[in-house]
PADOZA-901538 format. One line per 4 residues: their letters; for each residue y negated, z negated, x negated of N, C-alpha, C. Coordinates in steps of 0.1 Angstrom, whole numbers. Layout:
BEGIN
A> Y,Z,X,Y,Z,X,Y,Z,X ~ ...
***
This chain:
BEGIN
MEFV> -471,-268,459,-468,-267,446,-456,-274,435 ~ -446,-272,430,-437,-275,420,-444,-290,411 ~ -435,-293,403,-444,-302,398,-442,-295,383 ~ -433,-288,379,-432,-282,364,-447,-272,365
DLLP> -456,-269,377,-465,-265,375,-481,-273,374 ~ -474,-282,377,-487,-291,376,-485,-300,359 ~ -477,-296,349,-475,-303,340,-487,-297,332 ~ -497,-286,330,-509,-284,327,-517,-293,327
AFMF> -518,-300,339,-530,-310,344,-523,-325,341 ~ -514,-326,339,-508,-339,333,-511,-338,316 ~ -510,-327,309,-515,-327,294,-530,-331,294 ~ -538,-327,304,-551,-330,304,-550,-346,303
LALA> -547,-348,314,-545,-364,317,-543,-373,308 ~ -531,-368,301,-526,-376,289,-539,-377,275 ~ -541,-363,275,-555,-357,264,-566,-371,269 ~ -570,-373,278,-581,-382,282,-574,-392,284
ILLF> -565,-397,283,-559,-412,287,-565,-416,269 ~ -555,-410,263,-547,-412,248,-562,-414,241 ~ -572,-406,242,-586,-407,232,-593,-418,235 ~ -590,-428,245,-597,-438,252,-588,-444,239
TGLP> -577,-446,237,-574,-455,223,-575,-456,211 ~ -584,-448,204,-587,-450,190,-581,-443,183 ~ -568,-436,190,-560,-433,180,-571,-416,172 ~ -561,-411,165,-568,-400,153,-571,-389,166
VAIV> -576,-376,170,-578,-368,180,-571,-361,171 ~ -567,-356,159,-557,-348,157,-546,-350,163 ~ -542,-365,160,-530,-369,160,-527,-366,175 ~ -537,-372,185,-533,-373,200,-528,-355,205
LGGI> -542,-345,199,-538,-332,203,-527,-329,198 ~ -523,-329,189,-509,-323,180,-497,-332,190 ~ -501,-341,190,-490,-357,196,-483,-347,208 ~ -496,-346,220,-495,-339,236,-490,-329,235
GIGF> -495,-317,224,-489,-307,225,-473,-305,222 ~ -467,-313,212,-454,-307,210,-442,-321,218 ~ -450,-330,223,-446,-342,233,-443,-328,246 ~ -451,-324,252,-450,-317,262,-441,-305,261
AYFA> -442,-299,250,-433,-289,242,-419,-293,246 ~ -413,-307,243,-401,-310,241,-396,-314,255 ~ -404,-321,265,-402,-321,279,-399,-313,285 ~ -406,-297,282,-405,-288,287,-391,-280,289
LSIG> -389,-282,274,-376,-273,271,-363,-285,275 ~ -369,-296,281,-352,-307,284,-352,-299,296 ~ -360,-298,304,-360,-293,316,-359,-275,322 ~ -358,-269,310,-354,-258,314,-366,-247,317
EFRE> -382,-254,310,-397,-246,315,-399,-242,297 ~ -395,-246,289,-397,-237,277,-386,-236,265 ~ -391,-224,257,-376,-216,252,-383,-224,235 ~ -369,-225,232,-367,-233,217,-379,-226,205
AWIG> -376,-213,208,-378,-203,199,-394,-206,199 ~ -400,-210,213,-420,-212,212,-424,-223,202 ~ -415,-234,202,-418,-243,196,-417,-241,180 ~ -411,-232,173,-411,-223,162,-427,-219,160
LVVG> -429,-208,169,-442,-200,169,-456,-207,171 ~ -452,-222,169,-468,-229,170,-472,-235,155 ~ -461,-228,144,-459,-229,134,-466,-219,129 ~ -461,-207,136,-469,-194,128,-483,-196,136
RIYG> -487,-202,148,-501,-196,155,-508,-206,143 ~ -503,-217,139,-517,-226,129,-515,-216,118 ~ -505,-215,111,-507,-206,100,-516,-196,101 ~ -512,-186,108,-519,-172,106,-533,-178,116
GIVE> -536,-186,130,-547,-192,130,-559,-193,121 ~ -553,-206,115,-559,-214,106,-561,-213,92 ~ -550,-215,83,-546,-212,71,-547,-200,64 ~ -544,-189,73,-549,-176,66,-565,-170,71
NLVL> -571,-179,79,-579,-175,84,-596,-176,79 ~ -601,-161,71,-612,-164,63,-621,-169,65 ~ -621,-168,81,-638,-173,85,-640,-186,86 ~ -627,-193,86,-632,-210,84,-636,-214,72
VAIP> -632,-205,62,-638,-212,48,-652,-211,43 ~ -657,-205,57,-675,-210,53,-676,-223,56 ~ -666,-232,67,-674,-247,69,-665,-253,58 ~ -660,-257,48,-666,-267,40,-673,-261,25
MFIY> -675,-252,26,-690,-244,16,-703,-246,22 ~ -704,-244,37,-717,-250,46,-716,-266,42 ~ -708,-274,44,-706,-289,44,-709,-290,29 ~ -708,-285,20,-710,-287,5,-729,-283,5
MGTM> -731,-275,12,-747,-273,9,-755,-286,15 ~ -750,-286,31,-758,-297,33,-757,-310,23 ~ -745,-314,24,-747,-324,15,-749,-324,2 ~ -751,-315,-2,-757,-317,-17,-773,-317,-15
LEKS> -780,-311,-5,-791,-311,-4,-797,-325,-3 ~ -787,-330,4,-789,-350,11,-785,-359,-1 ~ -782,-362,-9,-777,-368,-20,-784,-361,-37 ~ -789,-351,-34,-797,-344,-45,-815,-350,-40
GVAN> -815,-357,-32,-831,-362,-32,-837,-351,-26 ~ -832,-338,-23,-841,-326,-20,-847,-328,-2 ~ -840,-338,6,-844,-336,20,-853,-352,18 ~ -854,-364,11,-866,-370,9,-875,-366,4
DLLH> -876,-355,-5,-888,-350,-9,-893,-342,0 ~ -888,-336,9,-891,-326,22,-898,-334,27 ~ -890,-346,36,-904,-355,43,-908,-361,40 ~ -911,-363,25,-922,-369,22,-937,-360,25
TLQV> -933,-347,17,-941,-336,19,-948,-334,31 ~ -940,-331,43,-941,-330,57,-948,-341,65 ~ -945,-350,60,-953,-359,62,-967,-356,58 ~ -969,-359,47,-986,-358,38,-993,-346,49
LLRR> -984,-336,48,-993,-319,55,-996,-325,71 ~ -990,-332,75,-989,-340,94,-998,-351,92 ~ -1003,-359,84,-1008,-374,83,-1020,-371,94 ~ -1030,-360,95,-1041,-361,107,-1038,-358,120
VPGG> -1027,-351,124,-1018,-348,137,-1012,-356,144 ~ -1020,-358,156,-1013,-373,169,-999,-371,165 ~ -990,-385,164,-976,-383,159,-971,-376,151 ~ -978,-376,139,-976,-368,127,-960,-372,119
LALS> -959,-384,117,-948,-383,115,-938,-383,118 ~ -937,-383,136,-928,-381,143,-924,-367,141 ~ -938,-360,144,-932,-345,141,-929,-338,125 ~ -931,-348,114,-926,-345,106,-909,-347,103
VTLM> -902,-353,113,-890,-355,112,-885,-343,116 ~ -892,-345,130,-886,-329,139,-882,-320,130 ~ -898,-314,123,-895,-306,116,-885,-307,104 ~ -883,-319,96,-874,-319,90,-859,-317,94
GTIM> -858,-322,106,-844,-321,113,-837,-305,112 ~ -852,-301,120,-850,-284,118,-845,-278,107 ~ -857,-280,99,-852,-272,85,-839,-283,79 ~ -833,-295,80,-816,-297,74,-812,-294,85
AATT> -809,-284,99,-803,-283,107,-794,-268,102 ~ -807,-261,94,-802,-248,93,-797,-250,74 ~ -792,-260,73,-784,-262,61,-768,-271,64 ~ -768,-274,71,-751,-281,80,-755,-281,90
GIIG> -739,-286,97,-735,-287,109,-728,-298,111 ~ -731,-312,99,-727,-321,101,-734,-331,106 ~ -735,-334,121,-742,-342,129,-743,-354,120 ~ -729,-361,124,-725,-378,116,-742,-377,98
ASVV> -733,-368,94,-745,-368,82,-760,-368,84 ~ -763,-356,90,-775,-354,94,-784,-369,100 ~ -775,-373,111,-783,-381,116,-784,-398,105 ~ -772,-397,98,-773,-411,88,-783,-409,79
MMTL> -783,-394,76,-799,-396,66,-807,-397,73 ~ -814,-390,81,-828,-392,84,-829,-406,92 ~ -820,-412,96,-824,-430,102,-824,-434,82 ~ -816,-431,77,-820,-446,62,-835,-435,62
LALP> -838,-425,61,-850,-418,49,-861,-423,60 ~ -860,-419,73,-873,-419,81,-873,-432,90 ~ -867,-435,99,-868,-451,108,-873,-462,97 ~ -871,-464,87,-880,-476,80,-891,-474,82
VMLT> -893,-459,79,-912,-456,73,-918,-457,87 ~ -910,-453,98,-915,-451,112,-921,-464,119 ~ -908,-477,113,-911,-487,119,-922,-495,110 ~ -925,-493,99,-932,-501,93,-947,-495,96
RGYN> -951,-488,102,-965,-478,106,-963,-478,115 ~ -955,-491,126,-962,-496,137,-954,-485,150 ~ -941,-475,150,-938,-463,157,-934,-468,165 ~ -934,-468,181,-926,-476,191,-908,-470,186
VPLA> -903,-484,190,-889,-480,183,-879,-471,192 ~ -883,-464,207,-874,-457,213,-876,-445,210 ~ -891,-442,206,-896,-428,205,-894,-428,191 ~ -894,-439,187,-889,-432,168,-877,-428,167
TGTI> -867,-438,175,-851,-434,173,-846,-426,186 ~ -852,-419,189,-851,-408,199,-851,-393,193 ~ -867,-399,183,-868,-383,176,-860,-382,166 ~ -851,-391,159,-849,-388,147,-831,-386,154
AASG> -827,-389,165,-816,-386,168,-812,-372,175 ~ -823,-369,185,-824,-358,188,-827,-344,173 ~ -833,-347,172,-838,-342,155,-823,-334,147 ~ -819,-348,147,-809,-348,138,-791,-341,145
TLGI> -798,-338,156,-787,-329,163,-788,-317,164 ~ -799,-310,159,-802,-296,162,-793,-289,153 ~ -782,-293,142,-775,-289,133,-761,-281,143 ~ -766,-288,153,-754,-284,160,-752,-271,167
LIPP> -767,-266,166,-772,-252,173,-779,-240,165 ~ -782,-244,154,-792,-237,146,-786,-233,136 ~ -781,-224,135,-773,-215,120,-781,-219,103 ~ -769,-220,101,-753,-219,100,-745,-230,106
SIML> -747,-231,119,-738,-241,124,-721,-243,124 ~ -718,-252,117,-699,-251,118,-697,-247,133 ~ -702,-255,141,-699,-250,160,-696,-239,163 ~ -710,-229,155,-707,-216,161,-694,-206,153
VIMG> -693,-212,141,-684,-204,130,-666,-210,140 ~ -668,-220,147,-661,-223,154,-657,-214,163 ~ -668,-212,171,-667,-209,188,-665,-190,181 ~ -670,-182,171,-671,-170,172,-657,-170,169
DLLS> -646,-180,158,-631,-173,158,-624,-175,172 ~ -630,-187,180,-622,-187,191,-623,-178,200 ~ -638,-173,201,-640,-162,212,-635,-148,209 ~ -633,-150,194,-631,-135,191,-644,-129,186
ISVG> -655,-134,188,-670,-125,188,-672,-123,170 ~ -684,-118,168,-687,-117,152,-693,-133,152 ~ -692,-142,140,-700,-147,137,-714,-143,140 ~ -715,-137,127,-733,-133,125,-739,-128,142
SLFL> -730,-124,150,-744,-121,163,-741,-136,170 ~ -736,-148,166,-735,-160,175,-748,-161,163 ~ -747,-163,150,-761,-171,144,-774,-165,149 ~ -771,-151,151,-783,-142,159,-788,-148,171
AAVF> -779,-146,178,-785,-154,192,-787,-171,194 ~ -779,-175,183,-788,-192,180,-798,-194,179 ~ -805,-187,168,-820,-187,162,-831,-191,169 ~ -837,-181,182,-848,-185,191,-838,-200,200
PGLV> -826,-198,206,-828,-209,211,-826,-225,204 ~ -824,-225,192,-828,-238,184,-841,-236,186 ~ -848,-227,181,-862,-231,175,-872,-233,189 ~ -867,-226,199,-874,-231,212,-868,-247,218
LALC> -857,-253,211,-859,-264,214,-858,-273,208 ~ -863,-267,192,-874,-275,183,-880,-278,183 ~ -888,-267,195,-904,-268,193,-912,-274,210 ~ -902,-274,217,-899,-283,231,-902,-299,226
YMLM> -897,-304,216,-894,-316,212,-906,-319,208 ~ -915,-309,199,-924,-313,189,-936,-314,199 ~ -936,-303,212,-944,-305,222,-946,-317,232 ~ -935,-321,234,-936,-332,243,-940,-346,232
IYIT> -938,-347,220,-937,-357,212,-953,-358,212 ~ -960,-342,208,-976,-340,205,-986,-351,218 ~ -978,-345,230,-982,-348,240,-987,-366,246 ~ -969,-367,242,-968,-382,246,-978,-388,239
CNIK> -980,-387,221,-990,-391,213,-1004,-391,218 ~ -1005,-378,221,-1021,-376,229,-1022,-385,239 ~ -1017,-389,250,-1019,-393,256,-1018,-410,258 ~ -1008,-414,243,-1010,-427,245,-1006,-428,234
PSLA> -1018,-430,220,-1016,-428,205,-1010,-442,205 ~ -1011,-455,211,-1004,-466,203,-986,-469,203 ~ -987,-459,207,-968,-455,205,-969,-447,189 ~ -979,-441,180,-973,-433,172,-988,-438,161
PPLP> -990,-447,153,-1004,-451,150,-1004,-438,139 ~ -1024,-435,136,-1019,-424,128,-1017,-428,111 ~ -1012,-421,103,-1007,-422,85,-1022,-426,80 ~ -1021,-429,71,-1035,-434,60,-1041,-419,56
EDMG> -1051,-420,62,-1060,-408,52,-1057,-404,40 ~ -1053,-415,29,-1055,-413,17,-1042,-411,13 ~ -1030,-411,21,-1019,-404,16,-1014,-396,16 ~ -1007,-392,0,-1005,-382,-4,-1017,-381,-19
PSSR> -1012,-366,-24,-1019,-360,-32,-1035,-361,-30 ~ -1041,-362,-41,-1057,-363,-39,-1068,-353,-43 ~ -1056,-342,-49,-1067,-329,-47,-1060,-316,-43 ~ -1067,-308,-39,-1059,-296,-34,-1051,-290,-40
RELW> -1053,-292,-56,-1039,-288,-63,-1029,-292,-66 ~ -1029,-307,-63,-1015,-312,-64,-1009,-315,-50 ~ -1017,-309,-38,-1008,-309,-29,-1004,-297,-29 ~ -1011,-286,-32,-1001,-272,-33,-994,-277,-40
GMVF> -989,-280,-48,-977,-285,-60,-966,-288,-57 ~ -971,-300,-50,-961,-305,-36,-953,-297,-30 ~ -963,-291,-22,-954,-280,-15,-947,-270,-21 ~ -951,-263,-35,-941,-253,-40,-932,-261,-47
KSFI> -931,-274,-48,-916,-280,-51,-910,-283,-43 ~ -915,-294,-32,-905,-298,-21,-902,-289,-12 ~ -913,-281,-6,-909,-274,6,-908,-258,5 ~ -911,-251,-2,-902,-240,-8,-894,-239,-9
PPIA> -887,-243,-14,-877,-243,-23,-860,-239,-10 ~ -865,-253,-5,-855,-254,8,-853,-244,19 ~ -863,-239,21,-870,-227,29,-862,-212,26 ~ -867,-216,13,-865,-200,5,-846,-200,2
LIVL> -841,-211,4,-828,-211,8,-820,-212,20 ~ -830,-213,31,-823,-210,41,-825,-197,43 ~ -835,-192,39,-836,-176,43,-829,-172,31 ~ -825,-172,23,-813,-166,18,-799,-166,23
VLGS> -798,-173,29,-788,-178,35,-785,-169,43 ~ -790,-172,52,-793,-165,67,-800,-149,66 ~ -811,-147,60,-813,-135,56,-800,-121,51 ~ -791,-135,38,-778,-123,38,-770,-121,48
IFAG> -771,-129,55,-760,-124,72,-765,-116,79 ~ -778,-118,88,-784,-110,95,-787,-97,88 ~ -792,-92,78,-795,-82,72,-781,-73,67 ~ -767,-81,71,-759,-73,73,-750,-73,56
LATP> -759,-77,46,-755,-79,29,-744,-88,25 ~ -738,-97,30,-730,-112,33,-723,-108,45 ~ -709,-117,42,-701,-122,56,-707,-135,62 ~ -706,-143,68,-708,-157,65,-701,-165,61
TEAS> -689,-159,57,-683,-163,48,-686,-166,28 ~ -691,-154,28,-698,-150,8,-715,-157,11 ~ -720,-158,23,-733,-169,24,-729,-178,25 ~ -719,-189,29,-717,-201,25,-721,-201,10
GIGA> -714,-193,3,-710,-197,-11,-723,-194,-17 ~ -731,-183,-12,-745,-181,-19,-750,-194,-14 ~ -752,-205,-1,-759,-216,-4,-753,-224,-9 ~ -743,-229,-9,-734,-238,-22,-738,-239,-31
AGAT> -740,-227,-39,-744,-225,-51,-759,-226,-51 ~ -770,-223,-42,-784,-225,-43,-789,-240,-41 ~ -778,-247,-31,-779,-261,-35,-777,-272,-47 ~ -768,-268,-51,-765,-270,-65,-774,-267,-76
LLAL> -781,-256,-78,-791,-247,-87,-806,-259,-82 ~ -809,-262,-68,-823,-269,-65,-818,-279,-68 ~ -807,-288,-67,-805,-302,-75,-806,-304,-92 ~ -802,-291,-98,-804,-292,-110,-815,-293,-116
LNRR> -825,-280,-108,-836,-281,-112,-844,-290,-111 ~ -842,-301,-99,-849,-311,-93,-842,-324,-106 ~ -837,-319,-114,-829,-329,-126,-822,-340,-116 ~ -816,-336,-107,-813,-345,-95,-794,-348,-101
LNWS> -793,-336,-101,-772,-330,-104,-773,-337,-118 ~ -758,-352,-117,-753,-353,-122,-737,-362,-124 ~ -730,-364,-129,-716,-364,-125,-714,-372,-110 ~ -719,-387,-112,-717,-392,-98,-719,-383,-85
VLRE> -734,-379,-85,-737,-373,-73,-728,-361,-71 ~ -724,-355,-79,-715,-342,-82,-700,-346,-71 ~ -693,-358,-78,-684,-361,-73,-684,-367,-59 ~ -696,-372,-54,-698,-378,-44,-698,-368,-30
VLER> -702,-357,-37,-707,-346,-27,-693,-337,-26 ~ -684,-336,-32,-671,-330,-34,-661,-339,-29 ~ -660,-350,-26,-656,-362,-22,-658,-361,-6 ~ -671,-359,-2,-672,-357,8,-672,-348,17
SALT> -674,-335,11,-671,-322,14,-656,-321,18 ~ -650,-324,9,-634,-326,12,-627,-330,21 ~ -630,-344,23,-631,-353,36,-633,-347,49 ~ -644,-342,47,-653,-336,59,-645,-331,68
GAML> -644,-319,58,-633,-306,57,-619,-309,64 ~ -614,-320,57,-596,-323,59,-598,-327,73 ~ -607,-338,77,-603,-340,89,-611,-325,100 ~ -620,-323,104,-623,-308,106,-611,-304,111
FFIF> -600,-297,98,-591,-288,98,-576,-292,103 ~ -577,-309,103,-567,-313,104,-567,-312,122 ~ -581,-314,127,-579,-312,142,-575,-298,147 ~ -583,-291,141,-576,-274,142,-566,-276,143
VGAT> -556,-282,131,-538,-282,138,-539,-284,149 ~ -540,-296,151,-538,-303,166,-543,-297,178 ~ -552,-291,177,-557,-286,189,-549,-272,192 ~ -548,-263,181,-537,-253,178,-524,-252,188
AFSY> -518,-269,181,-511,-268,188,-509,-274,205 ~ -517,-282,205,-517,-287,224,-526,-269,230 ~ -531,-263,223,-542,-254,232,-524,-240,234 ~ -522,-238,225,-505,-231,223,-493,-241,238
VFRR> -494,-245,236,-482,-257,243,-490,-253,259 ~ -501,-259,263,-509,-256,274,-504,-237,279 ~ -510,-232,270,-510,-217,280,-494,-212,282 ~ -486,-219,271,-475,-210,281,-465,-222,291
LGGD> -472,-227,296,-467,-237,305,-477,-233,316 ~ -482,-220,311,-492,-215,326,-508,-224,330 ~ -515,-232,316,-529,-239,322,-537,-230,327 ~ -539,-219,320,-549,-208,320,-553,-205,336
PMIE> -536,-197,340,-539,-190,353,-540,-208,365 ~ -536,-216,361,-540,-227,367,-553,-228,370 ~ -563,-233,360,-575,-234,357,-583,-224,366 ~ -576,-214,361,-590,-197,369,-586,-200,382
GFIF> -573,-200,390,-569,-198,402,-576,-211,409 ~ -582,-225,400,-586,-234,411,-598,-231,410 ~ -607,-226,401,-621,-226,399,-623,-210,408 ~ -615,-202,413,-625,-187,419,-618,-193,431
AFGL> -611,-203,440,-606,-209,450,-615,-212,460 ~ -628,-221,449,-637,-222,456,-644,-211,463 ~ -647,-206,460,-655,-191,462,-667,-192,461 ~ -672,-197,450,-686,-199,448,-693,-187,441
GDWG> -687,-178,439,-696,-165,433,-700,-167,419 ~ -704,-158,411,-704,-156,402,-715,-167,393 ~ -725,-168,399,-736,-180,395,-725,-196,399 ~ -728,-193,411,-719,-210,415,-706,-212,402
ILFI> -696,-206,398,-687,-205,388,-694,-211,375 ~ -703,-201,373,-711,-208,359,-718,-221,362 ~ -726,-221,373,-729,-238,370,-723,-250,368 ~ -709,-245,381,-696,-256,376,-691,-256,365
LMAV> -689,-244,353,-687,-247,343,-697,-256,332 ~ -706,-250,334,-718,-259,324,-720,-277,325 ~ -717,-274,342,-715,-289,346,-702,-299,341 ~ -691,-288,339,-682,-295,335,-679,-300,319
VFFL> -693,-289,312,-687,-295,300,-700,-306,296 ~ -709,-306,304,-718,-318,301,-713,-330,307 ~ -705,-331,317,-700,-346,324,-690,-344,309 ~ -680,-338,306,-669,-343,295,-678,-347,279
GFFF> -693,-340,283,-696,-345,265,-702,-359,269 ~ -701,-369,282,-699,-382,280,-691,-388,276 ~ -680,-382,272,-666,-389,268,-661,-387,254 ~ -663,-372,251,-657,-364,240,-671,-358,230
DWIE> -661,-362,222,-669,-350,208,-672,-333,212 ~ -682,-328,207,-681,-315,205,-666,-308,199 ~ -657,-311,193,-653,-302,187,-638,-304,197 ~ -635,-316,202,-627,-316,212,-628,-304,224
ITLI> -644,-304,231,-645,-297,237,-645,-284,237 ~ -652,-279,222,-647,-267,218,-637,-262,220 ~ -624,-272,212,-615,-263,216,-607,-260,221 ~ -605,-270,230,-597,-270,240,-599,-261,254
VLPV> -615,-267,256,-624,-260,270,-622,-247,270 ~ -632,-244,255,-640,-233,257,-628,-220,257 ~ -620,-218,250,-610,-208,254,-604,-208,266 ~ -603,-217,275,-599,-215,291,-611,-210,296
FAPI> -623,-215,295,-635,-214,302,-638,-193,300 ~ -635,-192,282,-639,-175,281,-632,-166,290 ~ -621,-163,296,-616,-155,300,-627,-151,318 ~ -623,-169,322,-632,-163,334,-648,-161,335
VAAL> -653,-167,327,-668,-161,326,-666,-145,319 ~ -660,-140,317,-658,-124,310,-659,-116,323 ~ -649,-124,331,-646,-119,342,-654,-119,351 ~ -667,-128,353,-679,-127,357,-689,-114,356
DFGA> -696,-110,369,-706,-98,370,-723,-105,370 ~ -727,-108,362,-745,-108,365,-754,-101,366 ~ -746,-88,369,-755,-77,373,-764,-74,360 ~ -776,-70,361,-789,-67,355,-791,-82,346
HVGT> -786,-85,350,-792,-101,339,-790,-107,330 ~ -777,-101,327,-768,-101,316,-761,-88,310 ~ -759,-78,302,-752,-70,301,-736,-72,298 ~ -727,-66,304,-712,-73,303,-709,-74,283
EYVV> -713,-66,278,-714,-67,265,-718,-82,255 ~ -727,-84,262,-731,-102,260,-728,-109,263 ~ -722,-109,278,-721,-124,285,-711,-134,279 ~ -705,-131,269,-698,-143,261,-706,-151,251
VWFA> -709,-140,246,-722,-146,236,-733,-153,242 ~ -736,-151,256,-746,-157,263,-742,-168,265 ~ -727,-168,266,-721,-180,271,-722,-194,263 ~ -715,-188,253,-712,-194,241,-724,-199,237
ILVA> -735,-196,236,-751,-201,233,-755,-212,243 ~ -751,-211,258,-753,-220,266,-746,-231,264 ~ -734,-232,264,-723,-242,258,-725,-250,246 ~ -736,-244,237,-738,-247,225,-747,-255,226
VNLQ> -757,-250,237,-770,-261,241,-766,-274,245 ~ -759,-267,257,-750,-279,265,-743,-291,256 ~ -733,-288,246,-728,-297,237,-737,-305,230 ~ -749,-300,230,-759,-310,219,-763,-321,224
TSFL> -763,-325,242,-765,-334,249,-750,-345,246 ~ -739,-337,242,-727,-352,241,-733,-356,232 ~ -739,-352,220,-742,-369,207,-749,-373,213 ~ -760,-374,229,-762,-384,226,-766,-389,240
TPPF> -757,-385,248,-754,-393,260,-745,-406,263 ~ -746,-414,263,-742,-426,267,-727,-427,279 ~ -717,-431,278,-714,-443,266,-710,-438,256 ~ -706,-424,251,-702,-424,238,-706,-414,230
GFAL> -724,-417,228,-727,-406,220,-730,-408,208 ~ -725,-400,198,-720,-404,187,-734,-407,179 ~ -741,-399,180,-754,-394,171,-758,-414,171 ~ -758,-417,185,-763,-429,189,-758,-439,178
FYMK> -741,-445,179,-735,-455,170,-736,-446,158 ~ -737,-440,153,-742,-430,142,-756,-439,137 ~ -766,-438,146,-780,-448,144,-780,-459,144 ~ -774,-467,149,-772,-480,152,-762,-485,142
GVAP> -753,-478,134,-745,-487,122,-755,-483,110 ~ -765,-478,106,-779,-479,92,-791,-484,98 ~ -795,-486,112,-800,-487,117,-810,-503,110 ~ -818,-511,111,-819,-524,109,-816,-532,120
PSVR> -814,-544,120,-809,-556,128,-817,-554,141 ~ -829,-554,139,-841,-551,148,-839,-543,162 ~ -832,-530,153,-832,-519,167,-823,-522,172 ~ -819,-523,183,-815,-528,195,-806,-514,204
IQAI> -796,-518,210,-790,-500,210,-796,-498,221 ~ -800,-509,234,-804,-506,245,-819,-498,239 ~ -827,-501,231,-842,-494,227,-834,-475,222 ~ -821,-477,215,-820,-462,214,-816,-455,224
YRGI> -812,-460,235,-806,-459,248,-818,-449,256 ~ -825,-457,258,-842,-457,260,-854,-445,255 ~ -846,-442,241,-854,-435,235,-846,-418,237 ~ -834,-417,237,-829,-407,237,-832,-397,252
IPFV> -836,-405,263,-836,-401,274,-846,-389,278 ~ -857,-390,269,-868,-376,276,-861,-366,265 ~ -855,-372,255,-851,-358,248,-834,-346,255 ~ -830,-357,263,-814,-351,266,-823,-342,280
LVQL> -836,-345,287,-841,-337,299,-846,-323,290 ~ -852,-328,280,-859,-316,274,-848,-303,266 ~ -834,-314,267,-824,-302,261,-816,-294,271 ~ -814,-304,287,-813,-294,299,-823,-283,301
IGML> -836,-290,298,-849,-276,303,-847,-265,296 ~ -842,-269,281,-841,-254,272,-827,-248,276 ~ -818,-254,280,-806,-250,284,-807,-239,297 ~ -818,-243,308,-823,-234,319,-830,-228,315
LVLG> -834,-226,303,-848,-216,298,-834,-203,297 ~ -828,-207,285,-817,-196,281,-810,-190,294 ~ -807,-202,302,-803,-192,312,-803,-186,321 ~ -820,-187,326,-829,-182,334,-838,-169,325
FPQI> -836,-169,314,-844,-160,306,-831,-155,296 ~ -820,-152,295,-813,-143,287,-820,-141,270 ~ -829,-130,275,-831,-126,262,-838,-133,250 ~ -842,-147,258,-845,-156,240,-829,-157,231
ALWL> -813,-159,237,-806,-155,231,-804,-139,224 ~ -808,-133,233,-796,-119,233,-807,-109,225 ~ -818,-115,225,-830,-101,219,-830,-101,204 ~ -824,-108,195,-824,-105,183,-810,-99,180
PETL> -799,-104,184,-785,-95,185,-785,-85,190 ~ -794,-80,204,-795,-68,208,-804,-57,196 ~ -816,-60,193,-826,-59,185,-815,-50,169 ~ -808,-58,165,-805,-57,149,-788,-55,151
LE> -784,-55,160,-768,-50,158,-768,-38,165 ~ -780,-35,169,-778,-17,176,-784,-6,173
***
């Protein structure tokens, strides 16, 4: 093998090294792409006209891509629900409803994480919000610290999977498949994962009640009428908004982009009806949405440059040849790909893995044959959901589990990072079980799209 044939491998090596320097991800991705393009040009392995095509790829693939317009709108929707106090009221209502159940507070946090996951896919915002809202309450009630931190971190990362997940929007664009199909395919895996969390918490707290002392019996309204009033005011509205957004997509009444506008407008209306909407809240929501959206799109630009140069230098054939050379068979190759994604999750964020690895792996998976286990039409959709469940672990696995650092940054000083690490171990195991369930029973992911889209 000649030196020029190894240039794509050197690109990945440079990426792995420079990402650990702390430089912005977008600059690292774009810089490596352009740097290797000019190096290859200097040795005659790259055409000068191809460099200009990078700009065209960025403009056509990102700037003019209407699907990606949904991302800032979904960010706005989730941020408005957080800043307007809707999430705080929701958590309090869930605590009251589950106060007599073992581990009721932890179950409330998991339920809130599931509901909030259906409003935004920004994991950092979800984990920080839930840590600030729930962790002090759990510690005051005498909850075991690893159980409390693990519950918050795991439930806060459900937004990466449960629609309208921003990651699914990006995956749909990268894989050239319908975002609506991915949303449908992710509903049951996300709910199954949340249910597994709750089941584990319930069993753990039944076996060892000291880990989660019960909430006071007199907590909440004193009459049934007041309780129902609380439910209709704090629980029903966000659920109705989620049903409106996702239902409009699933019913074919709106595209994900149009539904994101409905969600943003609905979140603003809820804040107004709760008398929480003022200029300060609106300004903060707009600023955070703009900054988060700009950060994501800057990474898209860098990743597009990296991917384009990588392909031009023969990166795709190199990886395909390397994987197929092992002769592992279709299932063996799939397990290798999942293991690679899981391993990368220890060191990289989901967006780097998604934008760089997924387009390379997708053609490999499309060439595999799983017989009657998965129909050819939905193999790529099934693979995308497997990757989505797999990537959720990237937020929780040390040494660079971003959800853990988000939590540590806002948690009380008494909460040590070691306790957070201990707390996430059982939840990571549950996530792996969830991935194996989707792997072994594809209909968990494919039943909805097959039923509603055929």
